[in-house]
N, C-alpha and C positions, 0 to 999 in steps of 0.2 A: 569688497567690490569698490573700485574707485568711483568717484563722483562723475567723472567723464563718461564711464560706461553706463551708469544709471541715466544720465542725461540723454545719451545716445539711444538707449532702449525706450525711454519715454517718447522721444521724437519719432522713432520707428513705429511704436504702437499707436501714436496719435495719427501718423500718416496712414497707417493701415486701417484704423477706425474711419478716418475721413473717406478713404477709397471705398470701403465696404458700404458705408451708409449714404454717401453722396453720389456714388457712381454705380456700384455693382447692384445694390438693392433696387434702385429705380429702373435699371435696365431689365432686371429679372421680372419686376412687376409689369413693366410695359410689354415685355415679350409675352407674358401670360395673358394680358388683356387683349393684345392683338390676336393671339391664337384663338381665344374664346370668341372674339368677334368674327373671325373667319369661320369657325365652326357654326356659329349662329347663322351667318349668312349662307353657308352651304346647306344647312338644314332648311332654311327658308327657301332656297332655290330648289331643293328636293321636293318640298311640299308644293311648290308652284308647278313643277314639271309633271306631277301626277294629274291624270285626266280629271277635269272638273265636270260636274253635271251640265248637260247641254240646256241652254235656255231656248224658249220658243223663238223661232225666227221672227224678227220684226220687219214690217214693211219698210223699205228704204224710201226716204223722202228726198226728192231732188228739188233743189231751189234753182229755178231758172232765172237767170239775170236778163233783164230787158235791155241792158246796156251792151253794146258791142264793143269791140276793142277800140274802135275809132272814137267812141264817146268817152273813153277813159283818158284820152289825150287832152292835155290843157295846152292851148296855144300860147306860145311865149314870144313876147316882143322885147327886144333889147332896148333899154332906156339909156340915153346918152346924156 
C-alpha cells in the first residue's frame, strides 16, 4: 500500500471519528433527552387531568374599596 493511500485513509477515519463523536452522538443524546422530557411532561399532564378530591368550599371574602375611580386620579399640572 502506498503511503498516500494510508495517509488518505487516516484522514478519512479521523473525519469520520470527529463526525460521529462531535456531531452524531450529541444529536442522539439530545434527542433522547428531549423525548424523555416530553414523556415526563405528558405523564404529569395525565396526572393533573385526573379528578382530584374536592375540598370543602371556602367562603369568599370581598374586599371593598372605599376609593372610587375619581379618587384614583392624580391631578397633573404642567410645569414650565
